Each structure stands twice: as C-alpha cells, then as structure tokens.
C-alpha positions as CSV (number, residue, x, y, z in Angstrom):
1,M,14.8,-30.0,37.5
2,S,11.7,-28.5,39.7
3,S,11.8,-25.4,41.5
4,F,9.8,-24.1,44.2
5,E,8.1,-20.6,44.0
6,I,7.2,-19.1,47.2
7,K,5.2,-16.0,47.7
8,G,6.2,-15.3,51.5
9,G,4.9,-13.5,54.3
10,N,1.3,-14.9,54.7
11,R,-0.3,-16.6,57.9
12,L,-1.3,-19.9,57.5
13,S,-4.0,-21.8,59.2
14,G,-5.3,-25.1,59.5
15,E,-4.5,-29.2,60.2
16,I,-1.9,-31.1,58.7
17,I,-1.2,-35.0,59.4
18,P,2.2,-36.1,59.2
19,Q,3.4,-38.6,57.1
20,G,5.1,-42.0,58.1
21,A,8.6,-41.8,59.3
22,K,11.0,-41.8,56.5
23,N,14.1,-43.2,58.6
24,E,11.9,-46.0,60.1
25,A,10.7,-46.7,56.7
26,L,14.3,-47.5,55.4
27,Q,14.8,-50.1,58.2
28,I,11.5,-51.5,57.6
29,I,11.5,-51.8,54.3
30,S,15.2,-53.7,54.4
31,A,13.9,-56.0,56.9
32,V,11.5,-57.8,54.8
33,L,14.3,-59.5,53.5
34,L,14.5,-61.3,56.2
35,T,11.8,-63.8,55.5
36,S,10.3,-65.4,52.6
37,E,6.6,-64.9,54.4
38,E,4.5,-62.1,53.5
39,V,5.2,-58.7,55.4
40,L,2.2,-56.0,55.1
41,V,3.7,-52.5,56.0
42,Q,1.6,-49.4,56.5
43,N,1.8,-45.5,56.7
44,I,4.9,-45.9,54.4
45,P,5.5,-42.3,53.5
46,D,5.8,-41.8,49.4
47,I,8.9,-40.0,49.1
48,H,11.9,-40.3,46.7
49,D,14.4,-42.2,49.0
50,V,11.8,-44.6,50.2
51,N,10.2,-45.3,46.5
52,K,14.2,-46.3,45.7
53,L,14.3,-48.8,48.1
54,I,11.2,-50.4,47.6
55,E,12.9,-50.4,44.0
56,L,16.1,-52.1,45.2
57,V,14.1,-54.8,47.0
58,Q,12.1,-55.9,44.2
59,L,15.5,-55.9,42.3
60,L,16.5,-58.5,44.6
61,G,13.3,-60.7,43.8
62,T,10.9,-59.3,46.2
63,K,7.4,-59.2,45.1
64,V,5.8,-56.0,46.2
65,D,2.1,-55.1,45.7
66,R,1.3,-51.8,46.4
67,I,-2.3,-51.8,48.1
68,S,-2.8,-48.0,48.2
69,R,-0.5,-45.2,48.1
70,N,1.1,-45.7,51.9
71,A,0.7,-49.5,52.0
72,C,2.7,-52.4,50.5
73,R,2.9,-56.0,50.8
74,F,6.2,-57.6,50.4
75,K,7.1,-61.2,49.7
76,A,10.8,-61.6,49.5
77,D,10.6,-65.4,48.2
78,N,12.5,-65.2,44.9
79,V,15.6,-63.0,46.3
80,S,19.1,-63.7,45.3
81,P,22.4,-62.0,46.6
82,D,23.5,-62.7,42.7
83,K,21.0,-59.9,41.7
84,M,23.3,-57.4,43.7
85,M,26.3,-57.7,41.1
86,T,23.5,-56.2,38.3
87,D,24.7,-52.9,37.0
88,E,21.0,-51.8,37.6
89,F,21.1,-52.8,41.3
90,R,24.3,-51.0,41.6
91,K,23.3,-47.5,40.0
92,K,20.3,-47.3,42.4
93,A,22.1,-48.5,45.1
94,T,24.7,-45.5,44.7
95,S,22.0,-42.7,44.7
96,L,20.4,-44.1,48.3
97,R,22.2,-44.0,51.4
98,G,19.5,-46.1,53.0
99,S,20.8,-49.3,50.6
100,V,23.5,-49.8,53.1
101,M,20.6,-51.5,55.2
102,I,20.3,-54.4,52.9
103,L,23.7,-55.8,53.9
104,G,22.3,-57.2,57.3
105,P,19.4,-59.2,56.1
106,M,21.2,-60.6,53.4
107,L,24.3,-61.5,55.4
108,A,22.0,-62.9,58.0
109,R,19.5,-65.1,55.5
110,F,22.0,-66.1,52.6
111,G,25.1,-65.4,53.4
112,K,26.4,-62.7,51.5
113,G,25.6,-59.0,50.5
114,C,27.0,-56.5,48.3
115,I,26.3,-52.7,48.0
116,P,28.3,-49.8,46.3
117,Q,29.2,-46.5,47.9
118,P,26.1,-45.4,49.2
119,G,25.0,-42.0,47.9
120,G,22.6,-39.5,50.2
121,D,22.8,-36.0,51.6
122,K,26.0,-34.0,51.3
123,I,26.3,-33.3,55.1
124,G,30.1,-34.2,55.7
125,R,31.7,-37.4,56.4
126,R,29.5,-40.2,56.7
127,R,31.7,-43.2,57.5
128,L,30.3,-47.0,57.7
129,D,33.0,-48.3,60.1
130,T,30.2,-48.9,62.8
131,H,28.3,-51.1,60.1
132,M,31.4,-52.8,58.8
133,V,33.4,-53.7,62.3
134,G,30.0,-55.3,63.5
135,F,29.5,-57.4,60.6
136,L,33.4,-58.5,60.9
137,K,32.8,-59.3,64.1
138,L,29.7,-61.0,63.5
139,G,32.2,-63.7,61.5
140,A,31.6,-61.7,58.0
141,K,34.5,-61.2,55.3
142,I,35.1,-57.8,53.7
143,D,36.2,-57.8,49.9
144,T,36.4,-54.0,48.5
145,D,36.9,-53.3,45.1
146,P,38.7,-49.6,45.5
147,S,38.6,-49.2,41.7
148,N,34.6,-48.9,41.5
149,K,34.1,-48.7,45.4
150,F,31.9,-52.0,45.4
151,T,32.0,-53.9,48.4
152,C,31.0,-57.3,49.0
153,L,30.6,-59.4,52.5
154,T,30.4,-63.1,52.8
155,A,29.9,-65.1,55.7
156,P,28.5,-68.9,55.3
157,K,27.0,-68.6,59.3
158,L,27.3,-65.8,61.1
159,K,28.3,-66.2,64.8
160,G,26.9,-64.6,68.2
161,T,29.3,-62.0,70.0
162,Y,29.6,-59.2,72.0
163,M,30.2,-55.7,70.4
164,L,30.5,-52.3,71.4
165,L,29.9,-50.0,69.0
166,D,32.3,-46.9,68.3
167,E,29.2,-44.8,68.0
168,A,25.7,-45.0,68.6
169,S,24.8,-45.0,65.0
170,V,21.2,-45.2,64.3
171,T,21.7,-46.9,60.7
172,G,24.4,-49.2,61.9
173,T,22.4,-50.7,64.9
174,A,19.9,-51.4,62.8
175,N,21.9,-53.3,60.5
176,L,23.7,-55.2,62.8
177,V,20.8,-56.3,64.8
178,M,19.1,-57.5,61.2
179,A,22.2,-59.6,60.6
180,A,22.5,-60.8,64.3
181,T,18.6,-62.1,64.3
182,M,19.6,-65.2,62.6
183,A,23.1,-65.6,63.8
184,E,24.4,-68.4,65.8
185,G,24.2,-68.0,69.3
186,K,24.0,-65.1,71.5
187,T,25.0,-61.2,70.2
188,T,25.5,-58.5,72.6
189,I,25.5,-54.5,71.2
190,F,26.6,-52.2,73.6
191,N,26.3,-48.2,73.0
192,A,23.2,-49.2,70.6
193,A,21.3,-46.2,69.2
194,C,17.7,-46.3,70.8
195,E,15.5,-43.9,68.8
196,P,11.7,-44.8,68.4
197,Y,12.8,-45.9,64.7
198,L,14.7,-48.8,66.5
199,V,12.0,-49.8,69.3
200,Q,9.9,-50.1,66.2
201,L,12.3,-52.5,64.4
202,C,13.1,-54.3,66.9
203,N,9.1,-54.7,68.1
204,M,8.8,-55.9,64.4
205,L,11.4,-58.4,64.7
206,V,10.0,-60.2,67.5
207,R,6.8,-60.6,66.3
208,M,8.3,-62.1,63.6
209,G,9.9,-64.6,65.7
210,A,13.5,-63.1,66.5
211,K,14.6,-63.1,70.4
212,I,15.8,-59.4,71.4
213,S,16.1,-58.3,75.0
214,G,16.7,-54.6,76.2
215,I,14.7,-52.7,73.6
216,G,14.6,-49.1,74.0
217,S,18.3,-49.2,76.0
218,N,21.5,-48.8,74.9
219,L,22.3,-52.8,75.8
220,L,20.6,-55.2,73.2
221,T,20.8,-58.7,73.1
222,I,19.7,-60.9,70.3
223,N,19.8,-64.7,70.9
224,G,19.9,-66.0,67.2
225,V,17.1,-67.7,65.6
226,K,16.9,-70.4,62.5
227,S,14.6,-68.2,60.1
228,L,11.9,-65.4,61.1
229,K,8.0,-65.0,59.7
230,G,5.6,-62.8,58.3
231,T,4.1,-60.0,60.0
232,E,2.2,-56.7,60.1
233,H,3.7,-52.9,60.6
234,T,2.6,-49.5,60.8
235,M,5.2,-46.7,60.7
236,L,5.2,-44.0,63.1
237,P,4.7,-40.7,62.3
238,D,7.8,-38.8,61.3
239,M,8.8,-37.0,64.1
240,I,11.2,-34.8,61.6
241,E,8.2,-33.7,60.1
242,I,6.2,-33.0,63.3
243,G,9.2,-30.8,64.5
244,S,9.4,-28.8,61.1
245,F,5.6,-27.9,61.0
246,I,6.1,-26.6,64.6
247,G,8.9,-24.5,63.4
248,L,6.7,-23.4,60.2
249,A,4.1,-22.2,62.5
250,A,6.4,-20.1,64.6
251,M,8.0,-18.4,61.8
252,T,5.0,-17.5,59.9
253,E,2.8,-16.3,62.8
254,S,0.3,-19.5,62.0
255,E,-2.0,-21.1,64.1
256,I,-1.9,-25.0,63.1
257,T,-3.1,-27.9,64.5
258,I,-0.5,-30.9,63.8
259,R,-2.7,-34.5,64.3
260,N,-1.8,-38.0,65.0
261,V,1.5,-37.3,66.3
262,N,2.4,-40.2,68.7
263,Y,3.4,-37.7,71.3
264,K,5.1,-40.1,73.5
265,A,7.2,-40.8,70.8
266,L,8.7,-37.5,70.1
267,G,11.2,-37.4,73.2
268,I,12.4,-33.5,73.9
269,I,11.4,-32.5,70.8
270,P,8.7,-30.3,71.8
271,D,10.7,-29.0,74.8
272,V,13.4,-27.8,72.4
273,F,11.1,-25.6,70.6
274,R,9.5,-24.5,73.8
275,K,13.1,-23.3,74.8
276,L,12.7,-21.0,71.6
277,G,9.8,-19.7,73.0
278,V,7.3,-21.5,70.9
279,K,3.9,-22.3,72.5
280,I,2.8,-25.8,72.7
281,K,-0.2,-27.0,73.5
282,V,-1.2,-31.0,73.7
283,K,-4.6,-32.1,73.0
284,G,-5.2,-35.8,72.9
285,D,-2.5,-37.0,70.1
286,N,-2.4,-33.5,68.7
287,I,-0.4,-30.8,68.7
288,H,-1.8,-26.9,68.3
289,I,0.6,-24.0,67.9
290,P,-1.4,-21.0,68.5
291,A,-0.4,-17.8,66.3
292,Q,2.3,-15.9,68.2
293,K,3.5,-12.6,67.4
294,H,6.3,-12.7,69.5
295,Y,8.0,-15.7,71.1
296,E,11.3,-15.2,73.6
297,V,14.2,-17.5,73.9
298,E,15.1,-18.7,76.9
299,T,18.3,-18.6,79.0
300,F,20.2,-21.0,81.2
301,M,19.2,-20.4,84.9
302,D,22.7,-18.2,85.3
303,G,21.3,-16.0,82.6
304,S,23.7,-17.3,79.9
305,I,22.6,-17.7,76.7
306,M,20.8,-20.5,75.5
307,T,22.2,-23.6,73.6
308,I,20.6,-25.6,71.4
309,S,22.5,-28.9,70.3
310,D,22.0,-32.2,69.0
311,A,22.7,-35.8,70.4
312,P,21.9,-39.4,70.6
313,W,18.6,-40.3,71.4
314,P,16.9,-39.3,73.9
315,G,18.7,-36.3,73.3
316,F,17.6,-33.7,70.7
317,T,17.6,-35.4,66.8
318,P,20.3,-33.9,64.6
319,D,17.7,-34.3,61.6
320,L,16.0,-31.0,63.2
321,I,19.1,-28.8,63.9
322,S,18.6,-26.9,61.0
323,V,15.0,-26.3,61.8
324,A,15.6,-24.9,64.9
325,L,17.9,-22.7,63.7
326,V,15.6,-20.9,61.1
327,T,13.0,-21.1,63.9
328,A,15.2,-19.0,65.7
329,I,15.7,-16.2,63.6
330,Q,12.6,-14.5,64.4
331,A,12.4,-15.2,67.9
332,K,13.4,-12.4,70.7
333,G,16.6,-13.4,71.8
334,S,19.8,-15.2,71.0
335,V,20.9,-19.1,70.8
336,L,23.7,-20.9,70.2
337,I,23.0,-23.7,67.6
338,H,25.5,-26.7,68.1
339,Q,25.7,-29.4,65.3
340,K,27.9,-31.7,66.8
341,M,27.4,-34.8,64.2
342,F,27.9,-33.6,60.8
343,E,30.6,-30.7,59.7
344,S,28.7,-29.3,56.8
345,R,25.2,-29.1,58.0
346,L,25.0,-25.8,58.8
347,F,26.4,-23.8,55.6
348,F,23.2,-23.3,54.4
349,V,23.1,-20.2,56.7
350,D,24.8,-18.2,53.9
351,K,21.4,-18.1,52.3
352,L,19.5,-17.4,55.7
353,I,21.8,-14.3,55.8
354,D,21.3,-13.2,52.4
355,M,17.4,-13.0,53.2
356,G,18.5,-10.8,56.3
357,A,19.0,-13.0,58.8
358,Q,21.3,-12.2,61.5
359,I,23.6,-15.2,62.3
360,I,27.0,-15.5,63.2
361,L,29.0,-19.1,61.7
362,C,31.2,-19.4,64.2
363,D,32.8,-22.8,62.6
364,P,31.4,-25.6,60.7
365,H,29.8,-26.7,63.7
366,R,28.2,-23.8,65.5
367,A,26.3,-20.8,64.7
368,T,25.0,-17.8,66.9
369,V,21.3,-16.5,65.8
370,I,20.1,-13.0,66.8
371,G,16.6,-13.3,66.8
372,L,14.7,-10.6,65.0
373,D,11.8,-10.9,66.9
374,H,9.4,-10.4,63.8
375,K,10.8,-6.3,63.6
376,M,12.3,-7.2,60.2
377,P,11.1,-9.5,57.9
378,L,13.3,-12.0,55.9
379,R,13.4,-11.0,52.2
380,G,12.6,-13.5,49.3
381,I,15.6,-14.8,47.2
382,R,16.8,-17.5,44.9
383,M,18.5,-20.3,46.3
384,S,19.1,-24.1,46.0
385,S,18.4,-26.8,48.5
386,P,21.8,-28.7,49.6
387,D,20.2,-31.4,51.5
388,I,16.7,-32.8,52.8
389,R,16.7,-30.6,56.0
390,A,18.3,-27.7,54.9
391,G,16.0,-27.5,52.0
392,V,12.8,-27.7,54.4
393,S,14.4,-25.1,56.5
394,L,15.1,-23.1,53.7
395,L,11.0,-23.5,52.7
396,I,9.9,-22.1,56.0
397,A,12.2,-19.5,55.7
398,A,10.8,-18.5,52.2
399,L,7.5,-18.9,53.5
400,S,7.8,-16.2,56.6
401,A,9.8,-13.8,53.9
402,H,8.2,-10.8,52.3
403,G,8.4,-11.2,48.7
404,T,9.2,-14.2,46.3
405,S,11.7,-16.8,46.8
406,I,12.7,-19.5,44.4
407,I,13.8,-22.7,45.9
408,D,16.0,-25.1,43.3
409,N,17.0,-28.2,43.5
410,I,13.7,-29.4,45.3
411,E,14.5,-33.2,44.9
412,Q,16.2,-32.7,47.8
413,I,13.3,-31.9,49.6
414,D,11.0,-34.5,47.8
415,R,13.4,-37.3,49.0
416,G,12.2,-36.7,52.4
417,Y,8.9,-34.8,52.4
418,Q,5.6,-36.3,50.9
419,D,3.7,-33.8,48.3
420,I,4.9,-30.9,50.7
421,D,3.7,-28.2,48.3
422,G,0.0,-29.7,47.9
423,R,-0.3,-30.1,51.8
424,L,1.1,-26.5,52.9
425,K,-1.1,-24.8,49.9
426,A,-3.8,-26.6,51.9
427,L,-2.6,-24.6,54.9
428,G,-3.0,-21.3,52.6
429,A,0.8,-20.9,51.5
430,Q,1.4,-19.8,48.1
431,I,3.7,-22.4,46.7
432,N,4.2,-23.4,43.0
433,R,6.5,-26.4,41.6
434,I,7.8,-24.9,38.5
435,D,10.4,-26.4,35.5
C-alpha cells in the first residue's frame, strides 16, 4: 500500500495538460470487441482502471499492441465468450466496475456475455438494472448464480425494440447502444444519457459502420447492421481532471494554465466554478486560472444561498461534486452542495472538518460549506482516500493546508489520475509517494 506525503501551503504555477477521458476510455475499449478488424485508439489515460480493462479484453483473446504510453492498436479477431468463464477473468472483472460494459459488445457479436458482480468506488448503491432491463428488451435471457454473483446473458439474435430507460445512466446507455448496433431491426432508446463520452462513442460506432441517429440528444435511434469494421479514435481530454485543476488553482491561490481542454465539450463545468467565484479565462483551447487571494460565492437573484447540485448531462457531472465542495472551503460566503445520485459520496467531509473546514453534513446527500475566505488555513492531517473523486479532493485540500498531510490508500486516486504526483511536482507541489 502506498501513500502521498504532502507539504501544503505553497502556491503553484505553470501549465498542465489533462489526460484522456477515463470514463470515455472504458466505453471505447469495450467497443473494440464489436469488430474483428483493427481499431487504433489514441490519448488513452495510463491509469489503473483503464489498464485493467485492457487486460480484460486481452484475456478474451484481443491482440493489443501498445504503440506508446497513450495509444494502442486492438484487434479482437480471436475472441470467445467461453474465456469469460475462467477464474482469471472473474477475478479481474470483479475489481473493475467498467467491466460491465463488455456485456453489450459480447452479446451483439457472439450472442453471449458473462460478468461477475463488478467492483469500483464504494459510494453507495450502484445498481445495474438499467443495463439488464435493456438487454432483456433486446431479447436476451439472464441466468444469475447467486452463490458467486455471476451473471450470464444469452441471445441467439438480439432484436431491435423501443425502450424508455428508468434513469439516464451513462454506462447503461453505452452498453445498450453497443448491443443494439448489430441487433435485428430498429432500436429506440429514450431518456438516453447524452454526455460527451456518449457522443464520442456513437461517432466512433458510426465510423465503424453503425447506423445511429439523434447523437447528442436523449433520443437515440439505432438501425442494426450485420457487422462493424475497424476505425481510429482519439479520446477527449478528461473533463473531471480539468475541473479538479480549476479547484486546485483556487484553493492554493495559484496561477495555472490548463492546456488543450476542448472547451466546447466542458458544458457548464466552468460556469459552476465561476458561481463559486473562481475567475476563469479562456484563451483559444486553453483555460487560464489567475492567482486569487479571494473568491466569493454568488447568491441566487433573490439573495438566497447558492446551491450546487449534480444532474444528468448537460447538468453538472456528479464526479465533480466532491471537488466543488472542497473548492468552496476557502471561498467567501456559503454554499449548499447537493449530491443527488450517490448516498455515500459526501461522507469524506469528516476528514475535511478535521482539517479545519466549516462544513455541516445535513444528510447523506447534502452538505453546507461556510467559506473560510483564506482567513484560516486548513491544517495537515493523516487521512485515507475512500474513492477516486474524494481522494483527489482530499489531495487538493492537503496541497492548500499548512503543515504535512499523509493520504493513504492512494491506489484509489491512481485508478483515475495518471501520474498525478509527477504532474503536480512540475507545478511546484511538494508531494512524494511513500510506502
């Protein structure tokens, strides 16, 4: 087990380039299973979760040629669903929630897909009903072994259908879109997620020969085709990293430029940080955060306290709620943070309170942050990272705090952030990885 040792309280400066989008990578790498032809994928983040998924598709028989740290050629011409029954596959798939997205491509191409109960962040219930109900509507049969939590789906031929998703699940939508690309007839998915990741996936599938309309909206129509071909694809920059770096600059009173952000794909993320008072300047495709001694939270037009909440896209992504909460700690004013999707995601605030933050945890979904306005610094403590996003939020808090902090269980942070300590050191951070 490794930890980060952080000596905080220093201003950072310089430029940083975001990695490729983690959430997009999990979908795109699953999609290579849809074709026996070569698929070249670039700007892949070199992080634990993505590398685990690459290992999984290799176990299924996919040839993987890593041509650089962030680019791979995939050729899934020797894939078999029987390989999903091995103990090695089960063990690796259990440790990764993204493994569930293998089901759609395997069902579409081979008529069978199996998966153990997937792992991932412990941030509350994360049900798979949207995936499974959709597969049932496409004609799949589900067989679950409760003793080992192993589920197999079979479908000699998927058939197009109409479905209204019970929630606009990103992974659920991606899984069902991939399954429907080779289903017989037309599939209509209403209440589909429409995040930039989904747009990227759908555009890639179209280049492979899929017939998809309504891309970027909540209503997708897929006309099934018999087979898909190879293609090339480049990941978007990771919007969660970009938001994390914005929050980092504000909390540490630093001047940071985030390069190559693909600003149009960020949606309302910059505006949410502007509501917290953070100044954001857009220069071409770069974001510049000037050093700010003070940043003040806006109020609503009637003077009531600002509320920042997550919502399906184009709303504010839930993966940045933890970062927004931490950023508010040193703002001037108060804000209510409302995390609607996961009931355990705000439980890391007890560590922030130990550091000196003024936060009232109202319930599992809401926390009120009373900003310190940099009049009182946070203090360094020892803590543990409970999940990816809370982990990087604690890292931001530690970098702004006076004294030394130790963050344990940093494998959680490594799951989502590539070489985060090395890149922060380049900005002047005093951070070391220790055993």
